[in-house]
Structure formats: C-alpha cells, structure tokens
N, C-alpha and C positions, 0 to 999 in steps of 0.2 A: 623838364627833367622827368625821365621815365621812373615812376614810383614803383614799378615792378622789378627794377634792377637788382635790388638786394634780395627780394623775396624769392627770386629764382634760385637762390642759394639755400633756400629753406632755413632762413635765420630764425632764431628763437624769438617767439613772441611772449612777452610777459615773463621772461626768464625761465621758460620750460622747454625741454627737448627730450624726446624719447630716443634711447639708443637704437631701438628697432627701426624707427623712421629714418634715423641718421644712416644706418647701414643700408637700408633698402633704397633710399632715394638719392644718396650722394655718391658722385663719382670719386674714385680714388680709394674706397674702402670696400671690403667684402667680408662676410662672416662665415665661419665654418658652420655646417649644419648642426654640430653639437652645441653651438651657442645660441641657436634659434630660440630655445625656450626662455632665454634670458633677454631676448630682444626688447621686451616691453619694460625692462628695468630702467627707471629714471636715473640719469647720470649726474644731475646737478645736485650733488650731495657731498659734503665734506668728507664722509667716510667711504666714498666710492673708490673702488679699486678695479682696474682693468688692465689687460695686456694688449700690446701691439706687437705684431710680428712683421718680418720683412721690412723693417725700418732701415733706411740707408743713412749711415753716419760717415762723416769724413774722418779718416784715420791718419793722414799724413800727406806730405808732399812727395812728388816724384821728380827727381833731378836728372838733368843731363848736362854734363860739363859745368856743374855748379849752378845751373839755372833751373828754377822751378818750371816744369813743362806740363805738369798735370797734378791732379789731386786724387789720392787713393781713397777708396771708400769700401765699406763692407756692410752686410746686412746684420741686424741685431733684433733681439726681442727686448721690448721696454715695458716695464710694469709701472703703472701710475697708481699711487695710493695716497689718499688724504691730501691731494693737491701737490704732491711732490713726485719726483722721479725716484722710485724706491729701488728698482733693479734694472741694471743694464746687463743683458746676458747674450751669449752667442745665439745666433739665429736658429730657430727650430721651425721649419716650414710646416710641420705637422701639429704644432701647438694649437690648442683651442684659444684663439685670440682674434682680435680685429686685424685684418690683413691690410697693411699699408702698401702692399704691392710694389715695393721698391722705391717709393717716394722718398725724397731727401728731407731729413729733419733738420731744421734750423731754428735758432732762437726766435721767438715771436717778435714782431716789429714794434717800434715805438715812434709815435708822432710827437715831437717835443715842442711844437709851436703850431697851435691851431686855435680857432675861435669857435668853440662848439655852441656858444650862447647866442650867436647871431648869424643866421644863414637863410638863404632862399631855398636851400636843398629840400626836396620832398614837396615842393610847391610848384606853381607855374614858372616856366623859364623867364628869367629876367636878366638882361645884360647890364653891364655897368653903364652909368651915365657919364657924359663928358665932364671931367673934373674941372671945377672952377674954384679959385681961391686957395689952392694947395690943401694942406692938412686941415686948416681952419675951415675951409669950404666943405670938406668932408665931414667935419664935426657938425656943421650946420645941417647937412643932409641927414646925418644920423639922428639928430634931434627931431627931425620930421618923421622918420620912418620907424624909429625904435618902438614907439607906443603900439604900433600895429604888429611889429615883429614879436613883441613880448606875448601877444595873445596865443601864439602857437610855438613859442620857443622851446618848450619842453618836448613836444612831439617832434619837432624838427631836429633837435639835438639827438634824440634817440635814433632817428633815421640816419643822421650823419654818422653816429657811432657805428651803425650797421654797415654803412659804406666803408668806413675804415676797416672794420672787421673783415669785410669781404676781400680786402687786399692784405690781410695777415697782420693787421695792427691790433694789439691787445691792450695798449696803454697809450695815454696821451697827456701832455701838459697843455691845459687849455687856459688861455687868457679869458677873463670874464669882465665885462664892462661894469665899472663902479663910477657912476657920475649922476648928476642931478636928474637927468631925464629918466633913467632907469631906476634910480635909487639902488636898492639891493635886490630888486626883482630879477634881474638877469642871473644873479648868483643863486637865488632861491629856486628859480625855475630849472636851472641846470643841475642843481643838487638833486632835484626830483628825478630827472632823467638818469643821472649817475646811480642813484639808489635803485632804480628799476633795472639797471644793467650791471649791478655790482658783482654778480656771480660770473660775469662774462667779460668784464672790461674794467680796467683800472685807470685812474686819473689823478693828477695833481693840478691844483688850481692857482692861478695868478690873479690877484686883485688888480685890475687894470684900469687906471684912470684915463680912459681913451680920450676924454675931452679936456685933458689937462688938469693938474692938481689945483692950480690957482686960477687958471683961465675961466673955469666954470665952478669954482669953489667946491671941489670934491674932497677937501681935506677931512671934514668930519665923517663923511661916508667911508673914506679909506680907513680911518681909525676904527670905525665900527666893523668893517669887513675884516680887518686884521685880527679881530678877536674871534672870528668865525672859522669855518672849516676850509681855510685856504692855506696854501703852502709857501707862496711867494708874494712879495710886494712888487708891483709893477710900476712902470712909468713910461712916458713917451716924449721924445724930442724936447727936453727941458728948455732949451734956449728959444726955439722957434715957437713953442706953444706958450710957455710960461714966462718968457723974457729973461730967464736967468739959468745959468748952469748950476750954481752952488745951492741956491735955495731949494729947488725940487730934489736934487740929489741928497742933500743933507736930510731932508724930510724922509725920503725913502729909506735911507740907511738907518736913521734913528727908529723909524717905525718897525723895520725888520729886526733891529736889535732888541727893541722893547718887547716884541712878541715872538721872538725865536723863529723868525721866518727867513727864507732865502730872498733873493732879489733877481728879477728878470725884467730888464728895461728895453722897450722898443727904441732903437736909435736909427732913424732914417737920415738924419742930418749928415751932410758931407761938409767939406770945407773946414774952416778954422773952428767953428762951433762944435762940429762933430768930433774933431780931434781933441779939443780941450775937454769935452765931456768924457771921452774915454780916459784921458789922462787923469782927470779929477776923480773919476770912479775908482781907478786903480789906486790912487793915493788914499782914498777913504777906506777901501778894503784892506790895504796894507796897515792902516791905523787900527783896524778892527779885524784881526786874524780869524775870528770866529766865522766871518763871512767868506773865507776862502773855501772854494769848492761848492759854495752855495750861491754864487753870484754869476749872472749871465747877461750878456748883451745880445738881444735879438736883432737880426739884420746887420747892424753896424756897418752900413754901406761905406762909411768913410775909409775903411780898410782897403777898399777896392779903388780908391781915388788918389791915394798917396804914393810917392815914389817907392821903389823896392827897398831902398835902404831904411826908410822910415817904417815900412811894413815889418821888416826884420826886427827893428828896435821895439816897436809896439807889441809885436807877437811875443817877443821874449819877456816883456813886462807883464803881459796878460798871462803867460804861462807861469811866471813866478808868483803872481797874485792868485793863481788858480781861478781866473775868471773865464768862463766858457763863452763860446760864440754859438748861437743858434741861427743857422742860415737856411734860407729856402733854396740856396744854390741858384742865384739869379744868373742870367746869361744875356748876351747882347752887348751893349756898350759897357756894362759893369761886370767884371769878373773878379770875384772875391779871392783873396790869396789863401785858399784852403791848404795847399801844400806847405806854405810857410807857417801857418798856424799849427799844423801837425808836427812840423819840424821842431817847434819850440814847446811841444807838449800841451798845447791848448786843447781843452775838451771841446770838440766840435759836434754839434747835433743838428738835426734837420726836422722840418715839419712842412705840412701843406699850407699853413697859414690860413688863408681864406679859401673856402670852397663854395662857389656860386653864391656870392653875396655882393653888396654894393661896392666893395673894394676890388674884387677880382672874380673872374669866372673860369679860370684855368686850372684850379686845383683838382687833381684826379682822385685823391684819396690814398695814393700809393707812395710810401716812402722808399720802397724798393726802386721805384722809378727815379726818385731823387738820387739814390746811390748810382744808378745807371747814368744819370745826367752828369754827376760829378766825375765819374770815370771817363766819360766822353770829353768833358771840358779840359781835364788835366792830363789826358793821354794815358790813363791807367788801363792799358789794354792787354797786359800780360796776365798769365794765369795767377801769378803772385799778387799783382796790384789789384786785379779784379776781386780776388778773394779778400784782400784787405778793405776794399771799398764797401763790403757788406756791413761793416761796423757803423756806417752812417744810418742804415735802416734799423739796426738792432741796438743803437745807443751804446756802442763800444763792446758788445759781446760777440766773440767770434768762436767758431768751433775749434780752429787751430790757432796756436800762437804764431808769432813771426818765424819761429824755427820749425813749424810744422808739427808741434807736439799737441796732441788732442787735449783741449781744456774745457770743452763743453760737448755734450751734457755731462753732469756729474750726479751720482746717486746722492739723494738727500736734498737736492736743490729743487727750486720751484719748477713745476711742470707747466711752463708756458712756452709753446712752440708752434711752428707751422710745418706743414708737409707740402712740398712743392714738387712739381714735375720738372726736375733738373738733376743732372748727374753730380753737381758740386756747386759750391757757393759762387765760384767764378762764373759759371754758366748762368746761375740764377740772376746775378747782377747784369751780365751782358745781355741776356735775352729777356729780362724782366719776366722770369718764368711764372706761370700761373700758380696761384696758391690753391691747393685742393682741400686743405683742412687747417683749422685753427683751434688750439687748445689753450685755455687760460686757467692757470692754477688748478689743473686737473679736470676742468670742465670743458667738454667739447662744445665749441661755439657752432661749428659746422664741420 
C-alpha cells in the first residue's frame, strides 16, 4: 500500500490546516488577490466564517415528454459560518471569496459499515489467506493476529480515515471488536484516533462481538462496552457462531434497551437459520417499538437467496418494523434485492466494510463507487435513477426530491459537503467523478 496516497491530497496532520496552503496547493480552488492577506488564517475554528463563490447547485429536473432527461444547475455564493451554511445567495463572480470554479456541491458522503479498528492499511501489502473452517476459522486467525494489530491500530485507523476523506466521506459507522483477545483495547485505541480527527470526521461506533457472544465468552465485555462511548450493540451470525438464534438476539436486544443504544447485527447466514434470524429480530423490534429506526442488519445475505415472493414479504415486514439493511452491494452469484427493499421503504445504507485486512483486500474507500455499482447492477442508467442512486453514498440525503424540488442545501443546516468535478449528481454516480474538496461541519478537510 502506497503510504503517500493520501498525503498527495495535503491532508491535515494533527487536525491543523491553513487556508493559505489549502488555496495555494489544491486543485479546484482559487483565491482573489484581495483575500491573500487572510490566507494564513487558520480555518479549524468553530467561529470561522468564509464565502465560496461559483458553487454549482442542482436546481431542478429538465423534462421531455414527461421523462427526466437532464438536471438543471446554477452557480451560487455560499457562506459558511460556525459550522453551518449561513447564506445561499445568487452568484457574484467578483465577490471576495474562495472560488469553487463551477464544481458541483453535494452532501458529504457517509460510510455506514466499516471496521476502522483492524486494518493492514498504511502498512506493508498483505493479501488474504485461504480461508479454512468458515467464520470460526477466521475467528481463530484473528485471535492470532490481533495482538500485533493492536500495537499500531490507532495510527492505522487515522490513515484509513484519511483514505475515506480523500473520497469525500466525512462520517462513518464503525464496528469495533469487543472480545477476549482484544478486551476493550480496540475500542480505546479507535477512540484516540477519532478524538484526533474530531474536527474533520464524524463517527458512530458499534460494539461488535466478532468472536461470538457466548462462543468466546464476550458477554461481560459487551456489557462494559455498552456503558462507554458507543452507539450500537452489535452481533454476528447467532446460530452458526453461538448455536442459537434466540439467546444471542435476546441478549443484544436487552443490552440495547438497558443502555439506550441501537442495534446493528452482522448476518452472513443464508438458508433457514438466516431467515429465522431476520424474522425473530423483526418480532423483537415490534415488541419494543423504541428500537424502530435504530435497528439494522448488516449484509443480510439471506435476502438474496430466497424466492422473489418471500423477498417481497420480508421486505414489507422490515419496512414496517423500520429495520434498515446495510449492504456492501455484493455482486457475482449473490445479488441483493435492493430495489425490493426500496419499494417497501426499507432504509438501505452502504459501506466499504473491510479495506485491506485479513477478511478482504478489495475495499477502495469510495462509497460513491458503491452507488455506481448499485446503478449498474439494477439498471439505474437514466438521468432520474442515477440521481436517485446518489442517496446510497449520502445516506439518503439528495439535493433534489423525487419531483425535482431543491431540498438541499438549506440555510442553517450543517456545512458538510463535497465539491466534485461533475455537472450533476447523475454524472457523479455514473462517472464516479473525482472529489476535489471536502468540508466537514464548516472545516475544510482538503
């Protein structure tokens, strides 16, 4: 892995960046001469205010015979103040402001399933080993390599965050190992990395019993982690790892209820056990409505293995229970029924999952690439459907609603956005357009 990959984008080190070096060294922005005296002003400040001009925003759809054939855009001036979008004004090319040069402004991206705490990234290249013994075999492998990984996990997490940022991601939901081999050290090390990046990157954490709740006696550690700075209670393949569907799910649900957390469970199991796990979780969430909208199934491959009629039935139940699906958009022999999930109002999100670790070596770091993959898999190749596909990368935030009415950005809302070299969101998804700038809560990342 080339460790200079992110540094070529002049990323912030130790949470500092000067506006002057940003303007001078980065493509996509230029400053008026009148602003040069302010170039040395540090921008990582809650009170910081600055203007952008020549910012391209989507303003509506263009129709021909009832079909969306293009997206209309216009240039604007945007004021950022105290981490929010304070003003959206008609463009003034003569304004003293940072020049966005017509780049397209879109909501910052979100990676909703990743493991920041365990990665080979920023170290020597290592491919995955041949898997033996299924998930339990991988657990045994992790028990061997985690002690060494923990020595550099904070540093590597920071470098991995920088990789995500380089592709326009400003927020992630990270699963973090909670098991006897790591104890709580994976969590503690990751918290240090996130603290170091807090001005530039947001995250929510899932306490993840990767080695099984009961298979490796992780119960007490999970209970302790639930009282710490985490947001979700995780789980993994309850039947194949812990030998029961009900016991692990009941524990996870109760732990979430007792601590006011959400739920996000890895479910790789297909077949009867996978199906029964989904159905049992739906029942438990319906019994505890406070968990609706706060419960997710990651992967949930069983949805891609059942017949279409059953897919419809299960998608409807998931939608009614407000249980979301976080998918890495797998392809090959397994195609997930994402269109069916959308049809029934299921919250669908995506993430890179593993990036250069002992599970997988193919994660790029780009969730825009995931949106592109989804569009290709399901034939979303029209202007309208490509524009809708962007929501996979932004976690359901779109500039235009389904009727083409502008709904983002809005004055008074959080200033987290990307500037891309694209004419519209449909092109951005189709071409996986390069990200030229990322701003998180008013702070310029690059």
